[in-house]
N, CA and C atoms as a LAMMPS dump frame, in Angstrom:
ITEM: TIMESTEP
0
ITEM: NUMBER OF ATOMS
222
ITEM: BOX BOUNDS ff ff ff
-5.0000000000000000e+02 5.0000000000000000e+02
-5.0000000000000000e+02 5.0000000000000000e+02
-5.0000000000000000e+02 5.0000000000000000e+02
ITEM: ATOMS id mol type element x y z
1 1 1 N 348.109 -433.075 205.759
2 1 2 C 348.159 -434.514 205.658
3 1 3 C 349.264 -434.904 204.687
4 2 1 N 349.852 -436.021 204.909
5 2 2 C 350.956 -436.454 204.069
6 2 3 C 350.515 -437.307 202.886
7 3 1 N 349.229 -437.449 202.678
8 3 2 C 348.744 -438.302 201.579
9 3 3 C 348.888 -437.646 200.219
10 4 1 N 349.112 -436.336 200.172
11 4 2 C 349.265 -435.658 198.896
12 4 3 C 347.927 -435.261 198.298
13 5 1 N 347.987 -434.556 197.166
14 5 2 C 346.734 -434.099 196.544
15 5 3 C 345.963 -435.274 195.93
16 6 1 N 344.654 -435.212 196.081
17 6 2 C 343.825 -436.283 195.522
18 6 3 C 343.154 -435.869 194.229
19 7 1 N 342.81 -434.608 194.126
20 7 2 C 342.119 -434.115 192.943
21 7 3 C 342.766 -432.818 192.498
22 8 1 N 343.172 -432.778 191.251
23 8 2 C 343.732 -431.542 190.722
24 8 3 C 342.622 -430.727 190.084
25 9 1 N 342.773 -429.4 190.079
26 9 2 C 341.813 -428.541 189.43
27 9 3 C 341.89 -428.746 187.924
28 10 1 N 340.755 -428.549 187.236
29 10 2 C 340.741 -428.626 185.777
30 10 3 C 339.723 -427.631 185.228
31 11 1 N 339.495 -427.651 183.916
32 11 2 C 338.605 -426.682 183.278
33 11 3 C 337.132 -426.885 183.62
34 12 1 N 336.779 -427.946 184.327
35 12 2 C 335.384 -428.184 184.682
36 12 3 C 334.863 -427.146 185.666
37 13 1 N 335.745 -426.524 186.416
38 13 2 C 335.363 -425.503 187.394
39 13 3 C 336.203 -424.255 187.138
40 14 1 N 335.537 -423.103 187.112
41 14 2 C 336.275 -421.849 186.983
42 14 3 C 335.54 -420.758 187.745
43 15 1 N 336.278 -419.731 188.087
44 15 2 C 335.714 -418.554 188.736
45 15 3 C 335.568 -417.485 187.667
46 16 1 N 334.363 -416.948 187.526
47 16 2 C 334.102 -415.913 186.527
48 16 3 C 334.029 -414.563 187.218
49 17 1 N 334.8 -413.615 186.71
50 17 2 C 334.757 -412.249 187.214
51 17 3 C 334.228 -411.367 186.08
52 18 1 N 333.03 -410.801 186.282
53 18 2 C 332.424 -409.917 185.291
54 18 3 C 332.845 -408.485 185.581
55 19 1 N 333.442 -407.842 184.602
56 19 2 C 333.992 -406.501 184.786
57 19 3 C 333.174 -405.473 184.016
58 20 1 N 332.964 -404.313 184.625
59 20 2 C 332.154 -403.256 184.016
60 20 3 C 332.885 -402.458 182.951
61 21 1 N 334.204 -402.398 183.016
62 21 2 C 334.954 -401.629 182.021
63 21 3 C 336.366 -402.205 181.878
64 22 1 N 337.103 -401.667 180.928
65 22 2 C 338.439 -402.168 180.641
66 22 3 C 339.383 -401.968 181.822
67 23 1 N 339.237 -400.857 182.531
68 23 2 C 340.111 -400.594 183.687
69 23 3 C 339.93 -401.665 184.76
70 24 1 N 338.693 -402.03 185.036
71 24 2 C 338.434 -403.072 186.035
72 24 3 C 338.977 -404.421 185.558
73 25 1 N 338.746 -404.717 184.291
74 25 2 C 339.251 -405.966 183.72
75 25 3 C 340.78 -406.034 183.855
76 26 1 N 341.442 -404.954 183.466
77 26 2 C 342.902 -404.91 183.557
78 26 3 C 343.379 -405.051 184.988
79 27 1 N 342.671 -404.447 185.95
80 27 2 C 343.069 -404.513 187.363
81 27 3 C 343.061 -405.961 187.863
82 28 1 N 341.972 -406.693 187.597
83 28 2 C 341.91 -408.093 188.029
84 28 3 C 342.945 -408.943 187.295
85 29 1 N 343.016 -408.782 185.988
86 29 2 C 343.941 -409.568 185.166
87 29 3 C 345.379 -409.38 185.647
88 30 1 N 345.788 -408.132 185.787
89 30 2 C 347.169 -407.851 186.192
90 30 3 C 347.454 -408.308 187.618
91 31 1 N 346.488 -408.144 188.521
92 31 2 C 346.692 -408.575 189.902
93 31 3 C 346.889 -410.085 189.976
94 32 1 N 346.075 -410.832 189.255
95 32 2 C 346.222 -412.292 189.27
96 32 3 C 347.535 -412.727 188.631
97 33 1 N 347.938 -412.07 187.559
98 33 2 C 349.215 -412.419 186.925
99 33 3 C 350.393 -412.139 187.853
100 34 1 N 350.318 -411.059 188.637
101 34 2 C 351.389 -410.734 189.578
102 34 3 C 351.514 -411.786 190.675
103 35 1 N 350.431 -412.478 190.944
104 35 2 C 350.435 -413.519 191.979
105 35 3 C 350.866 -414.873 191.435
106 36 1 N 351.368 -414.919 190.193
107 36 2 C 351.894 -416.159 189.654
108 36 3 C 350.973 -416.92 188.718
109 37 1 N 349.911 -416.271 188.247
110 37 2 C 348.995 -416.939 187.313
111 37 3 C 349.627 -417.044 185.928
112 38 1 N 349.066 -417.94 185.115
113 38 2 C 349.502 -418.105 183.725
114 38 3 C 348.336 -417.738 182.82
115 39 1 N 348.583 -416.769 181.925
116 39 2 C 347.543 -416.319 180.999
117 39 3 C 347.202 -417.426 180.01
118 40 1 N 345.928 -417.554 179.718
119 40 2 C 345.419 -418.477 178.712
120 40 3 C 344.684 -417.636 177.659
121 41 1 N 344.031 -418.266 176.717
122 41 2 C 343.313 -417.552 175.662
123 41 3 C 341.96 -417.049 176.145
124 42 1 N 341.459 -416.006 175.503
125 42 2 C 340.08 -415.519 175.645
126 42 3 C 339.682 -415.161 177.066
127 43 1 N 340.551 -414.496 177.803
128 43 2 C 340.2 -414.038 179.141
129 43 3 C 340.356 -415.069 180.236
130 44 1 N 340.909 -416.216 179.93
131 44 2 C 341.12 -417.263 180.937
132 44 3 C 342.548 -417.157 181.47
133 45 1 N 342.708 -417.509 182.727
134 45 2 C 344.046 -417.704 183.288
135 45 3 C 343.979 -418.767 184.373
136 46 1 N 345.14 -419.296 184.7
137 46 2 C 345.25 -420.329 185.731
138 46 3 C 346.122 -419.758 186.841
139 47 1 N 345.564 -419.685 188.065
140 47 2 C 346.342 -419.085 189.155
141 47 3 C 347.399 -420.068 189.671
142 48 1 N 348.169 -419.605 190.619
143 48 2 C 349.301 -420.403 191.121
144 48 3 C 348.864 -421.698 191.796
145 49 1 N 347.584 -421.811 192.157
146 49 2 C 347.068 -423.026 192.77
147 49 3 C 346.439 -423.979 191.756
148 50 1 N 346.339 -423.519 190.499
149 50 2 C 345.736 -424.339 189.457
150 50 3 C 344.26 -424.066 189.235
151 51 1 N 343.712 -423.059 189.922
152 51 2 C 342.304 -422.697 189.738
153 51 3 C 342.164 -421.872 188.466
154 52 1 N 341.156 -422.183 187.668
155 52 2 C 340.9 -421.456 186.427
156 52 3 C 340.02 -420.237 186.719
157 53 1 N 340.353 -419.13 186.065
158 53 2 C 339.619 -417.88 186.192
159 53 3 C 339.234 -417.406 184.795
160 54 1 N 338.04 -416.801 184.716
161 54 2 C 337.61 -416.116 183.496
162 54 3 C 337.391 -414.65 183.862
163 55 1 N 338.194 -413.779 183.294
164 55 2 C 338.077 -412.343 183.544
165 55 3 C 337.479 -411.752 182.269
166 56 1 N 336.193 -411.399 182.317
167 56 2 C 335.48 -411.021 181.092
168 56 3 C 334.62 -409.776 181.304
169 57 1 N 334.314 -409.062 180.208
170 57 2 C 333.412 -407.923 180.31
171 57 3 C 332.003 -408.386 180.69
172 58 1 N 331.338 -407.637 181.57
173 58 2 C 329.984 -407.992 181.994
174 58 3 C 329.02 -408.023 180.815
175 59 1 N 329.293 -407.25 179.791
176 59 2 C 328.412 -407.154 178.631
177 59 3 C 328.595 -408.323 177.65
178 60 1 N 329.568 -409.174 177.874
179 60 2 C 329.869 -410.257 176.934
180 60 3 C 328.656 -411.153 176.661
181 61 1 N 327.933 -411.54 177.689
182 61 2 C 326.771 -412.408 177.505
183 61 3 C 325.73 -411.74 176.609
184 62 1 N 325.495 -410.465 176.832
185 62 2 C 324.532 -409.721 176.014
186 62 3 C 324.984 -409.662 174.553
187 63 1 N 326.259 -409.409 174.337
188 63 2 C 326.797 -409.359 172.977
189 63 3 C 326.675 -410.708 172.27
190 64 1 N 326.894 -411.774 173.003
191 64 2 C 326.823 -413.107 172.397
192 64 3 C 325.387 -413.488 172.016
193 65 1 N 324.391 -412.913 172.702
194 65 2 C 322.992 -413.203 172.393
195 65 3 C 322.443 -412.32 171.28
196 66 1 N 323.19 -411.293 170.883
197 66 2 C 322.736 -410.361 169.854
198 66 3 C 322.479 -411.111 168.553
199 67 1 N 321.291 -410.962 167.995
200 67 2 C 320.933 -411.659 166.752
201 67 3 C 321.632 -411.067 165.548
202 68 1 N 322.076 -409.829 165.655
203 68 2 C 322.796 -409.163 164.571
204 68 3 C 324.267 -409.562 164.633
205 69 1 N 324.767 -410.263 163.615
206 69 2 C 326.173 -410.698 163.64
207 69 3 C 327.16 -409.541 163.825
208 70 1 N 326.811 -408.362 163.341
209 70 2 C 327.709 -407.206 163.498
210 70 3 C 327.851 -406.843 164.976
211 71 1 N 326.82 -407.05 165.773
212 71 2 C 326.865 -406.758 167.197
213 71 3 C 327.777 -407.702 167.967
214 72 1 N 328.036 -408.88 167.439
215 72 2 C 328.898 -409.855 168.119
216 72 3 C 330.373 -409.565 167.894
217 73 1 N 330.68 -408.671 167.019
218 73 2 C 332.09 -408.366 166.733
219 73 3 C 332.689 -407.4 167.725
220 74 1 N 331.842 -406.753 168.507
221 74 2 C 332.354 -405.802 169.5
222 74 3 C 332.727 -404.574 168.863
């Protein structure tokens, strides 16, 4: 259609990829960057279409819930 884009992507929606290990995390991160994504902070990136992605360790949620502050440092 020639009307142009009506809604741009923003941080309200993102795709989360939970990775089991560093190798898997690196594989997704590097593949998305090769396709024209822009790296952001803390595991976030924006792909060439403007979609936000979070590439994070699967254990991150568990670490964040740890009551011991030392456990949250990784």
